[in-house]
Backbone as CSV, one residue per row, in Angstrom:
resi,resn,N_x,N_y,N_z,CA_x,CA_y,CA_z,C_x,C_y,C_z
1,UNK,22.963,8.865,-2.022,23.228,10.556,-3.034,24.144,10.735,-4.019
2,UNK,25.067,9.890,-4.311,26.002,10.316,-5.657,25.008,10.256,-6.727
3,UNK,24.384,8.772,-6.795,23.813,8.238,-8.111,22.413,9.331,-7.878
4,UNK,21.668,10.546,-7.158,20.818,11.472,-7.294,21.564,12.792,-8.262
5,UNK,23.000,12.945,-7.524,23.732,14.124,-8.161,23.378,13.635,-9.727
6,UNK,24.083,12.817,-9.712,25.135,11.841,-11.373,23.508,12.348,-12.209
7,UNK,22.383,11.676,-11.556,20.956,11.725,-12.255,20.850,13.106,-12.667
8,UNK,20.583,14.085,-11.952,20.361,15.355,-11.469,20.811,16.168,-12.515
9,UNK,22.200,15.579,-12.950,23.336,16.679,-14.299,22.711,15.707,-15.503
10,UNK,22.378,14.791,-15.148,22.545,13.839,-16.581,21.502,14.461,-17.671
11,UNK,19.959,14.147,-16.851,18.723,14.080,-17.169,18.951,15.223,-18.063
12,UNK,19.058,16.815,-17.831,18.924,17.950,-18.229,19.793,18.021,-19.488
13,UNK,21.163,17.761,-19.190,22.082,17.190,-20.291,21.389,16.327,-21.421
14,UNK,20.998,15.785,-21.369,20.268,14.575,-22.492,18.831,15.071,-23.375
15,UNK,18.465,16.008,-22.382,17.257,17.186,-22.662,18.040,18.215,-23.875
16,UNK,19.140,19.214,-23.193,19.822,19.928,-24.194,20.126,19.264,-25.597
17,UNK,20.605,18.179,-25.186,21.655,17.351,-26.640,20.664,16.819,-27.629
18,UNK,19.605,16.135,-27.148,18.571,15.882,-27.992,17.856,16.939,-28.760
19,UNK,17.902,18.113,-28.123,17.383,19.301,-29.061,18.539,20.027,-29.671
20,UNK,19.513,19.693,-29.694,20.734,19.907,-30.696,21.681,18.932,-31.543
21,UNK,20.364,18.141,-31.990,20.772,16.979,-32.613,21.441,17.583,-34.375
22,UNK,22.439,17.152,-34.700,22.513,17.422,-36.500,21.619,17.078,-37.134
23,UNK,20.577,16.212,-36.542,19.960,15.818,-37.980,18.693,16.991,-38.426
24,UNK,18.912,18.240,-37.424,17.934,18.997,-37.209,18.382,20.482,-38.356
25,UNK,19.911,20.064,-38.030,20.545,21.742,-38.683,20.291,21.348,-40.354
26,UNK,19.866,22.969,-40.366,19.921,23.100,-42.195,18.005,23.133,-42.556
27,UNK,17.427,22.133,-41.442,15.676,22.110,-41.648,15.161,23.270,-41.275
28,UNK,14.096,23.758,-41.910,13.495,25.036,-41.947,12.317,24.459,-41.034
29,UNK,11.164,25.690,-40.414,10.265,25.464,-40.011,9.281,25.607,-41.281
30,UNK,9.757,26.637,-42.175,8.695,26.666,-42.978,7.968,25.610,-43.943
31,UNK,6.819,25.735,-44.169,5.977,24.661,-45.041,5.461,25.530,-46.300
32,UNK,6.158,25.154,-47.302,4.949,25.909,-48.696,3.782,26.109,-48.431
33,UNK,2.817,26.557,-48.954,1.657,26.707,-49.105,1.063,25.851,-50.192
34,UNK,0.150,25.094,-50.496,-0.429,24.345,-51.270,-0.594,24.870,-52.364
35,UNK,-0.496,24.510,-53.632,-0.682,25.248,-54.557,-1.863,25.191,-54.959
36,UNK,-2.762,25.849,-55.569,-4.339,26.012,-55.650,-4.419,26.327,-57.080
37,UNK,-5.004,25.764,-57.653,-5.529,25.646,-58.921,-6.888,26.153,-59.468
38,UNK,-6.830,27.419,-60.379,-9.077,27.100,-60.916,-9.627,25.718,-61.057
39,UNK,-9.008,24.382,-61.635,-9.702,23.492,-62.034,-10.038,22.462,-60.993
40,UNK,-8.848,22.632,-60.199,-8.583,21.555,-59.272,-9.570,22.023,-57.735
41,UNK,-8.981,23.071,-58.046,-9.812,23.837,-56.397,-10.694,25.052,-56.249
42,UNK,-10.720,26.157,-57.095,-11.532,26.947,-57.166,-12.904,26.758,-57.999
43,UNK,-12.699,26.597,-59.017,-13.857,25.541,-60.028,-15.092,24.945,-59.192
44,UNK,-14.862,23.852,-58.677,-15.718,23.420,-57.525,-16.394,24.000,-56.804
45,UNK,-15.737,25.191,-56.280,-16.320,25.923,-54.987,-17.532,26.942,-55.951
46,UNK,-16.691,27.369,-56.763,-17.577,28.370,-57.905,-18.984,27.624,-58.494
47,UNK,-19.080,26.123,-59.274,-19.920,25.729,-59.931,-21.138,25.088,-58.381
48,UNK,-20.610,24.742,-57.188,-21.480,24.251,-56.305,-21.992,25.370,-55.745
49,UNK,-21.623,26.659,-55.482,-22.145,27.718,-54.734,-22.419,28.916,-55.660
50,UNK,-22.232,29.261,-57.034,-23.093,30.171,-57.733,-23.723,30.028,-58.890
51,UNK,-24.188,28.672,-58.652,-25.419,27.932,-59.852,-26.394,27.645,-59.188
52,UNK,-27.616,28.001,-59.849,-27.369,28.683,-61.192,-27.267,30.031,-61.410
53,UNK,-27.343,30.967,-60.651,-27.262,32.772,-60.467,-26.236,33.234,-62.050
54,UNK,-25.247,32.069,-61.642,-23.903,32.772,-62.099,-23.483,31.650,-63.477
55,UNK,-24.372,31.140,-63.613,-23.947,29.901,-65.076,-25.094,30.072,-65.746
56,UNK,-24.751,31.074,-67.111,-25.851,31.038,-68.534,-26.008,29.542,-68.529
57,UNK,-27.348,29.364,-69.314,-28.243,30.046,-69.939,-29.390,31.017,-68.761
58,UNK,-29.033,30.332,-67.546,-30.072,30.378,-66.941,-29.895,31.344,-65.680
59,UNK,-28.511,31.229,-65.597,-28.022,32.632,-64.679,-28.250,34.166,-65.514
60,UNK,-28.658,35.197,-64.580,-29.227,36.478,-64.784,-28.137,37.533,-63.826
61,UNK,-26.925,36.783,-63.480,-26.218,37.443,-62.750,-24.857,37.337,-63.551
62,UNK,-24.020,38.682,-63.315,-22.605,38.455,-63.934,-21.964,37.150,-63.805
63,UNK,-22.122,36.050,-65.557,-21.262,35.032,-65.260,-20.477,34.074,-65.168
64,UNK,-20.043,33.203,-64.296,-18.722,33.083,-63.564,-18.450,31.249,-64.198
65,UNK,-18.854,31.701,-65.208,-19.064,29.723,-65.879,-17.291,29.547,-66.345
66,UNK,-16.170,30.799,-66.429,-14.736,30.095,-67.037,-13.685,30.346,-66.074
67,UNK,-12.722,30.043,-66.127,-11.324,30.440,-65.706,-11.279,32.023,-65.761
68,UNK,-11.503,32.796,-66.863,-11.304,34.268,-67.225,-12.131,34.603,-66.473
69,UNK,-13.966,34.584,-66.532,-14.560,35.208,-65.648,-14.503,35.514,-64.350
70,UNK,-14.183,34.284,-63.831,-13.743,34.341,-62.622,-12.533,34.830,-61.705
71,UNK,-11.683,34.800,-62.794,-10.141,35.362,-62.653,-10.237,37.082,-62.823
72,UNK,-11.510,37.667,-63.394,-11.696,38.895,-63.973,-12.204,39.748,-62.263
73,UNK,-13.322,38.073,-61.869,-13.844,38.989,-60.553,-13.426,38.517,-59.273
74,UNK,-12.622,38.010,-59.391,-12.324,37.228,-57.951,-12.397,38.462,-56.668
75,UNK,-11.585,39.184,-56.974,-11.526,40.394,-55.934,-13.110,40.948,-55.352
76,UNK,-13.855,40.506,-56.030,-15.307,41.289,-56.024,-16.070,39.524,-55.115
77,UNK,-15.456,38.446,-55.606,-16.246,37.662,-55.056,-15.900,37.518,-53.656
78,UNK,-14.638,37.351,-53.482,-14.285,37.398,-52.103,-14.358,38.422,-51.041
79,UNK,-15.060,39.537,-52.061,-14.859,40.433,-51.150,-16.776,40.056,-50.843
80,UNK,-17.371,39.701,-51.334,-19.103,39.464,-51.527,-19.132,37.961,-50.466
81,UNK,-17.827,37.397,-50.651,-18.490,35.929,-49.526,-18.169,36.400,-48.522
82,UNK,-17.184,37.153,-47.982,-16.823,37.831,-46.959,-17.438,38.948,-46.052
83,UNK,-18.661,39.107,-46.636,-19.590,40.489,-45.918,-20.214,39.166,-44.733
84,UNK,-21.194,40.449,-43.520,-22.127,39.934,-42.735,-22.915,38.791,-44.100
85,UNK,-23.550,38.033,-43.502,-24.576,37.245,-43.983,-25.855,38.191,-43.909
86,UNK,-26.026,39.037,-43.194,-27.578,39.952,-43.165,-27.060,41.071,-44.319
87,UNK,-25.839,41.083,-44.719,-25.980,42.487,-45.660,-26.665,41.901,-47.057
88,UNK,-27.049,43.046,-47.877,-28.069,42.305,-48.168,-26.867,41.887,-49.677
89,UNK,-25.751,42.140,-49.664,-24.671,41.655,-50.815,-23.776,40.910,-51.074
90,UNK,-24.207,39.995,-49.544,-23.356,39.252,-49.279,-24.048,37.503,-50.278
91,UNK,-23.035,37.078,-50.515,-23.250,35.941,-51.323,-22.426,34.692,-51.083
92,UNK,-22.741,33.564,-51.502,-24.608,33.080,-51.852,-25.759,33.510,-51.258
93,UNK,-26.866,34.368,-51.898,-27.827,34.613,-50.640,-28.376,33.739,-49.959
94,UNK,-28.402,34.077,-48.594,-28.710,32.645,-47.598,-30.183,32.170,-48.264
95,UNK,-30.807,32.439,-48.671,-32.321,31.723,-49.015,-32.040,30.953,-49.887
96,UNK,-30.924,30.654,-50.707,-30.570,29.850,-51.791,-29.404,29.113,-51.764
97,UNK,-28.387,29.369,-51.149,-27.099,28.258,-51.277,-26.604,28.459,-49.729
98,UNK,-25.681,27.578,-48.928,-25.241,28.060,-47.997,-24.198,28.634,-47.967
99,UNK,-23.328,29.472,-46.882,-22.293,30.537,-46.942,-21.256,29.397,-47.028
100,UNK,-20.184,29.873,-47.899,-18.758,29.108,-48.113,-18.503,29.425,-46.530
101,UNK,-17.542,28.194,-46.393,-17.102,28.198,-45.129,-15.623,28.873,-45.285
102,UNK,-15.147,28.578,-43.985,-13.758,29.199,-44.040,-13.043,29.352,-44.761
103,UNK,-12.902,27.534,-44.943,-11.816,26.832,-45.819,-12.043,27.621,-47.357
104,UNK,-13.428,27.594,-47.698,-13.196,27.609,-48.447,-13.033,28.907,-49.190
105,UNK,-13.286,29.897,-48.327,-13.037,31.087,-48.007,-11.292,31.486,-48.463
106,UNK,-11.057,30.640,-47.513,-9.382,30.431,-47.669,-8.601,30.005,-49.568
107,UNK,-9.562,29.312,-49.720,-8.799,28.759,-50.887,-8.852,29.893,-51.954
108,UNK,-10.176,30.395,-52.353,-10.234,31.414,-52.973,-9.262,32.571,-52.649
109,UNK,-8.812,33.182,-51.160,-8.001,33.770,-51.302,-6.455,33.412,-51.261
110,UNK,-5.929,32.070,-51.029,-4.849,31.973,-51.786,-4.988,31.721,-52.935
111,UNK,-5.558,31.410,-53.894,-5.535,31.668,-55.149,-5.224,32.844,-55.500
112,UNK,-5.734,33.704,-55.581,-5.707,34.903,-55.728,-4.228,35.386,-55.267
113,UNK,-3.797,35.121,-54.083,-2.347,35.399,-53.583,-1.239,35.070,-54.599
114,UNK,-1.972,33.588,-55.096,-0.860,32.749,-56.089,-0.787,33.019,-57.229
115,UNK,-1.650,34.305,-58.222,-1.578,34.909,-58.801,-2.707,34.032,-60.078
116,UNK,-3.538,33.185,-59.470,-4.646,32.688,-60.236,-4.040,31.518,-61.207
117,UNK,-3.438,30.630,-60.662,-3.485,29.792,-61.932,-4.439,28.834,-62.409
118,UNK,-4.517,28.409,-63.585,-5.377,27.799,-64.543,-5.134,26.779,-63.742
């Protein structure tokens, strides 16, 4: 019976102490968001999803062929790719290219939030 009482006291104490380890002090649960850049992250999405309509000389729409043009229009781009697919302003047109994935849209949004580094 004494063995049971000692075990019943030691087990909860061990759990509490393991969560109070000094190695965890000072560490934060905050994880810094990945830095998004135009060249590495945004340009491939734009090139894949907006070609040829927004890429001169074939493109007849607002050009998105470089950093400056995409940066200037990022708010409109994000708004259009977030529309319901049956909205006539949705981009890219369903009959031409697949819709951007949630992850791709998140990259565009995060890039905008990070002040659009090149």
